[in-house]
Steps between C-alpha positions, in 0.01 A plus 500: 500500500285208377223393734651154543835637618324754720304226678805275531704788640232580757477138613881476507511801733246327723715185503810704584320674785378162626852360473640796692241463776564127512873566535441742787271250669754219457775726633298592806401141573862387453622767740250387764581133449876557522458694822275231648733220388803672653319552831387139503846368404671706772254381763541139385880533512485639851288207615731250334807651671320514831400134477853395406659715768277358777670161468803600712539183709845349468638779282878494519576712191258801485675646195454181301134491602438853372684423179274198458191721545633745238571211263135391532402824319706410193262490201231708670347728234424800725717492817874539543642400842826656617711393801712776647768321706667644805815559299296713250516237227176416314331194358193548274256263339482477120187606306423333167538734197172628343370283221439813289681832523303791641545856371690697766248785510217253555688332784559837667134595479351165604752377753575812694757484781563146635346406832741378770455333836757399765404171663503488880724196566500290819780572751686184394539635145545871556871456566547364146376817328191672365249360246328746261227424245457720189233482230589483130208540255686428178369147452149597601497803269652295218216246522234768520665696218498189282130444570424867430693489173310195388171666591587823318622308195174306493304823526706655220450193279126507575476871422702466178291204386177686576620808311608290202170311487311826550692667219407231248142472627453875475648496153248238396213674676586843355560377147136575408556861605796520264282364219232756587763776494613397151136473393428853625804622307364342180160655566671835548668456160159450337490119475145446629505134394716423803351243739635329813414155637278469804744433783437254783485721814159661552634855522712462186212326323279805560780731387570307179127471421461874549798564272354283224164675533674837477686387188172386341337836571801687364481290184130580462568870555779490242265342244229752589740791464615360169140483377433854622814622327386338176153651541655841565717474191195396298297794629786742431539360151128535437510858626791581269318342206185695585692827522676429173167418337342820628791710380494329161123505449411837654801730504695389193219578245448841654871576478492392136204728429674792671808437287291492183313819595827674578642412159174613337516836681851553361374440147194721555722777633682506166171537316372749761174309554442637847152358548630147440789570738254597773299186433812283526611671823159425653547136395844495664355644824226237496755224450716639780197517733417141418863400568485678833191302595666174397825585681300599808327162491835324473637706789196399699614140461857582604445747783457383865163358595258670732648299788842664466360841415230521768621259769357173630214653702377717210536211255289275724241779537481531121456125477217511756340790314513299179305216658256732679387648169443156352367316808324762712321231702833401664628704795875538539704580810870589467744547787868557417774757569586762240862398450726307267713192574688514173409410140532124547285472813247763382470326165450159659237630743313684225500194275378274783222746596393539136492125435315435828236762417459357150453148637257616770283703264498241222464176697382565855194730457582707812308789651792635706877495443767612747858591408754561778877548485710561811860471608614357834857590595485259794466200270677667205224430245253683277162326529233542231149353527225496239174348630152469350167356615425307182429135435845379598782310333484133399855369469382177339325686218762772448531618142874453495571844353823690535364777724552315828835360382616847404404645839689226685805543277507876564488442877761224489745706292494766774557244777137500614206264498140511372198299612149477356234342717136522596407729786425341835274769644261501204475409133753644260867484411801667661830552319791563739854591405805563720801678353819584693563867563792651305821569689573844642734587212241393243226693681708820510574464129130454425409809704760708313365385164143572613600852615659572163 
């Protein structure tokens, strides 16, 4: 269900609950008021009859006097007076009809049984019959029911109007979210040029600004990946050209010489010049040995590097040994686990360590270099740190080479981050890189490959 309809439905349920409680409250108040009105009307009727019956001086026709008292109740909204004559005939007052009809079930619930009272008549009037008063709540309930209906109708109109206004206001307020949803869909389809306007509310303004910033970064990453892909294709093409050149320049002449010597041996065999045949066979063996050396050199270019053959820890140790033989005045300290995190992560870490060592030795003039790599499962990252105690790093006078750019690109492609900054505790530079740990499935696959 859309968010707008969900909110409207929730508020509508609240309105319905409020309307139901209001109806119960109105019903209860109406019931109390009807009961109080009937009690008051019956008491008032009794007083009126008593006052009229006290005037008994000069009464010559008691029956006519009682009929006159009953007639005085004609038009009363709540009391019906009934005269029971001595001959069992009756005379009753007339109640006005209700202005509005009342549902029968509502009348039963609110009115209850009618209240009756027999008036104590003076002795002069008792011989004419008995006077009884009876309550009738129809008119009272009809008026209260009309007021309650008007109130409930007003509440319903108010609730409907509020829901209608709320529906359109929510639609207008949530329209930016719909635009953001469509924008995310376009981003998901690869259209990184998608942008959204900065919306008016503060929360939506932050959200739209963050979306645009994300789209800009995705565009930059797409361009960077495109450049890396082009560089990779260029490198692969250069490697293919180099291999083709080596095969053509080194192996092809030797194959030609072997072919020539083989044909010569066949001719010499016909003439039975065995000494020349031996000489040609030695030439063929020499050519084959030279081809083997050339093919071995080509295979050395194609086979896995020392990183894949020896592992990351051994490859880093070889790298440290290389620099120790050339810069014995520098002391090195290496701390890292002897394990693999997969070809991509191992390759990125090795390249970053190699480039950091090259930069430190060439530009920083250090006397001590520390290399540490550790994994923290709590944070889910592999953290590598290469620190030296050299002269430091001046960002304003950076050479602008591709070494630092390449290190950052390697970290970014793996979802990590790399920072290069001067040390705070002493002089020197520290290179820090954080790479996310591979998932459990990837880690198990890497361990299986390493075991094989």
